[in-house]
C-alpha positions as CSV (number, residue, x, y, z in Angstrom):
1,M,-54.1,77.1,-178.8
2,W,-54.8,80.4,-180.7
3,K,-54.5,81.3,-184.3
4,K,-55.7,84.4,-186.2
5,N,-57.6,84.5,-189.4
6,K,-58.3,87.4,-191.8
7,Y,-61.6,88.2,-190.0
8,H,-59.8,88.3,-186.6
9,A,-61.5,85.1,-185.4
10,K,-59.3,83.1,-183.1
11,K,-59.3,79.3,-183.5
12,I,-59.5,77.5,-180.3
13,V,-59.1,73.9,-179.1
14,V,-61.1,72.7,-176.1
15,D,-61.0,69.1,-174.9
16,G,-59.4,68.0,-178.2
17,Q,-62.2,69.7,-180.3
18,K,-61.3,72.5,-182.7
19,F,-63.5,75.5,-183.1
20,D,-63.0,78.2,-185.8
21,S,-63.9,81.0,-183.4
22,M,-64.9,81.8,-179.8
23,A,-68.4,82.4,-181.1
24,E,-68.6,78.9,-182.5
25,F,-67.3,77.5,-179.2
26,H,-69.9,79.5,-177.2
27,R,-72.7,78.3,-179.6
28,W,-71.5,74.7,-179.0
29,Q,-71.8,75.2,-175.3
30,E,-75.4,76.6,-175.7
31,L,-76.4,73.7,-177.9
32,K,-74.9,71.1,-175.5
33,L,-77.0,72.6,-172.7
34,L,-80.1,72.4,-174.9
35,E,-79.3,68.8,-175.8
36,D,-78.8,67.9,-172.1
37,S,-82.1,69.5,-171.2
38,G,-84.0,67.6,-174.0
39,G,-84.7,70.7,-176.1
40,I,-82.8,69.3,-179.1
41,C,-81.3,65.9,-179.9
42,N,-78.7,64.3,-182.2
43,L,-76.3,67.2,-181.9
44,Q,-73.3,66.9,-184.3
45,R,-70.4,69.1,-185.3
46,Q,-68.7,69.6,-188.7
47,V,-71.2,67.6,-190.8
48,E,-70.3,67.4,-194.5
49,Y,-72.9,67.7,-197.2
50,I,-71.9,66.9,-200.8
51,L,-73.4,69.6,-203.0
52,I,-71.8,68.5,-206.3
53,P,-70.2,65.1,-206.5
54,E,-66.7,64.6,-208.0
55,Q,-66.7,64.4,-211.8
56,R,-64.6,61.6,-213.4
57,E,-63.8,60.3,-216.9
58,P,-65.4,56.9,-217.5
59,G,-63.3,54.1,-216.0
60,D,-62.6,50.6,-217.3
61,G,-64.6,48.8,-214.7
62,K,-61.6,47.9,-212.5
63,K,-60.3,51.4,-211.9
64,K,-62.0,54.8,-211.5
65,G,-61.6,57.2,-214.4
66,K,-59.3,60.2,-214.2
67,L,-60.6,62.9,-211.8
68,I,-61.9,65.9,-213.8
69,E,-63.4,68.0,-211.0
70,R,-63.3,67.5,-207.2
71,K,-66.5,67.4,-205.2
72,C,-68.0,70.6,-203.9
73,S,-69.2,70.3,-200.3
74,Y,-70.5,72.3,-197.4
75,V,-69.4,71.6,-193.9
76,A,-72.0,72.6,-191.3
77,D,-70.9,74.0,-188.0
78,F,-73.8,72.2,-186.2
79,V,-76.6,69.8,-187.1
80,Y,-79.3,68.8,-184.7
81,S,-82.9,67.7,-184.5
82,I,-85.9,69.4,-183.1
83,R,-89.6,68.5,-182.9
84,D,-91.8,70.2,-185.5
85,E,-94.6,72.6,-184.5
86,D,-97.0,69.7,-183.8
87,G,-94.4,67.9,-181.8
88,L,-94.9,64.7,-183.8
89,F,-91.8,64.6,-186.1
90,Y,-88.2,65.5,-185.9
91,K,-86.8,68.2,-188.2
92,T,-83.1,68.6,-189.0
93,V,-81.6,72.0,-188.3
94,V,-78.3,73.0,-189.9
95,E,-76.5,76.0,-188.3
96,D,-73.6,78.1,-189.4
97,V,-72.0,80.6,-187.0
98,K,-71.1,83.8,-188.9
99,G,-69.1,86.7,-187.6
100,C,-68.6,88.5,-190.9
101,R,-71.3,88.8,-193.6
102,K,-69.2,90.3,-196.3
103,G,-66.3,89.4,-198.7
104,A,-65.5,86.5,-200.9
105,A,-65.8,83.9,-198.1
106,Y,-69.4,85.0,-197.4
107,D,-70.3,85.2,-201.1
108,L,-69.1,81.5,-201.4
109,F,-71.2,80.6,-198.4
110,V,-74.3,82.2,-200.0
111,V,-73.9,80.0,-203.1
112,K,-73.5,76.9,-200.9
113,R,-76.5,77.9,-198.8
114,K,-78.6,78.1,-202.0
115,L,-77.3,74.7,-203.1
116,M,-78.2,73.2,-199.7
117,L,-81.7,74.4,-200.1
118,E,-82.0,73.1,-203.7
119,R,-80.3,69.8,-203.2
120,Y,-81.4,68.8,-199.6
121,G,-84.3,71.1,-198.9
122,I,-82.5,72.4,-195.9
123,K,-82.4,76.1,-195.1
124,I,-79.2,76.9,-193.2
125,R,-79.8,78.9,-190.0
126,E,-77.2,81.6,-189.7
127,V,-76.2,82.5,-186.2
128,N,-74.2,85.7,-185.8
129,K,-71.4,86.0,-183.3
130,N,-73.6,88.1,-181.0
131,G,-76.2,85.4,-180.7
């Protein structure tokens, strides 16, 4: 199944899993090989991080208050664990596959990237479509 987006990335479905682009699918294949060989562990896709929780009016105890602002979240393409430099502890790696580093969509990503660092202490690793 193929769909086009404004950056000419084609969405793809493989074995029931949806990928936003061929580059994302190829990166998934690379990471799966790394996981199978023991280079990384705990590989996950499409992991949501809440950057700013939803904002509500005070409720009456039984019901939630009226929604004022929806949550702001970042969905990571890939999350996995690697050993640190000493090989003693595991470190979380968050990756985002990027084909285009310009425009409003990328500007929004930059804000979310900064919020990820501030809120979770995680620096997002950007992987371009060429590796």
